[in-house]
C-alpha positions in Angstrom: 102.1 97.9 66.8 99.3 95.3 66.9 96.5 94.8 69.7 95.7 91.1 70.3 92.2 90.0 71.2 91.8 88.4 74.7 91.9 84.8 73.0 95.0 85.6 71.2 96.5 86.8 74.1 95.8 83.7 76.3 97.1 81.5 73.6 100.4 83.7 73.7 100.6 83.6 77.6 100.0 79.8 77.6 103.1 79.4 75.6 105.2 81.3 78.3 107.3 79.7 80.8 107.7 82.7 83.0 106.4 86.2 83.3 108.2 89.1 84.9 106.3 92.2 86.0 109.2 94.7 87.1 107.0 97.9 87.2 108.0 100.6 89.5 104.6 102.1 89.5 101.5 100.0 88.6 98.1 100.9 89.6 96.1 97.9 88.5 98.3 95.1 87.2 96.1 93.7 84.5 98.8 92.2 82.5 100.1 90.4 85.6 96.7 89.2 86.5 95.9 87.8 83.1 99.3 85.9 83.0 98.6 84.3 86.4 95.3 83.3 85.1 96.9 81.4 82.6 98.9 79.5 85.2 102.2 81.2 84.2 104.6 81.9 87.1 104.9 85.4 87.7 107.6 87.3 89.4 106.9 90.9 90.7 108.8 93.6 92.2 108.2 94.9 95.6 107.9 98.4 94.7 106.0 100.4 97.3 104.3 102.1 94.2 103.0 98.7 92.5 99.9 97.0 93.2 101.1 93.9 91.7 103.1 93.2 94.8 99.9 91.9 96.4 99.6 89.4 93.5 102.6 87.4 94.3 101.7 83.6 94.6 104.4 83.7 97.4 107.5 85.3 98.6 109.4 83.4 96.2 107.7 85.2 93.4 108.8 88.8 94.7 112.2 90.4 93.9 113.6 93.5 95.4 112.7 96.6 93.3 115.5 97.7 91.3 117.8 94.7 91.9 118.8 93.4 88.5 121.0 90.6 90.1 118.4 89.1 92.2 115.9 89.2 89.4 118.4 87.4 87.2 118.9 84.8 89.7 115.3 84.1 90.3 114.8 83.9 86.6 117.5 81.4 86.2 116.5 79.4 89.0 112.8 79.3 87.8 113.9 78.5 84.1 116.0 75.5 85.4 113.2 74.1 87.6 110.3 72.9 85.7 108.6 71.6 89.0 108.9 75.0 90.7 107.5 76.7 87.7 104.4 74.3 87.8 104.0 74.7 91.4 104.0 78.5 91.3 101.8 78.5 88.2 99.2 76.3 89.7 99.1 78.5 93.0 98.9 81.5 90.8 96.1 80.2 88.9 94.2 78.8 92.0 94.2 82.4 93.8 93.4 84.7 90.8 91.0 83.0 88.4 87.9 84.6 89.9 89.3 88.0 90.4 90.7 88.1 87.0 87.3 87.1 85.3 85.3 89.7 87.1 88.1 92.4 86.5 88.3 91.5 82.8 84.5 91.4 82.2 84.2 94.8 83.7 87.0 96.2 81.7 85.7 94.9 78.5 82.3 96.4 79.2 84.2 99.7 80.1 86.2 99.7 76.9 83.1 98.9 74.7 81.2 101.7 76.2 84.1 104.2 75.4 84.3 103.0 71.8 80.5 103.3 71.3 80.7 107.0 72.8 83.6 107.7 70.5 81.8 106.3 67.4 78.5 108.3 68.4 80.5 111.4 68.8 82.2 111.1 65.5 79.1 110.3 63.7 77.2 113.4 65.4 
């Protein structure tokens, strides 16, 4: 398994035509937010246990939880329609940029603090 830096992840996400976030249970949806920040059209499930439902750019980006056929239709439709992917991507980007920047900055600081503490404990 490889862990990608934020810069590497942004490069990977910017090569993506579509992102599907089918989580049944999701507390923070960071991967979903990062993808939206890159302007990638993002489909999310309407699971009542998933925070990502609130991140959908519009109703067309939501699919019924555990409905594989509906999800497949939405994927096929978006992959066939570059203009719609661009519209949704721009809408996602406009709504999420500020939130994602703040969220990721705070997360980076939290991870750095945890790693520092672990190193200090290992050295003690």
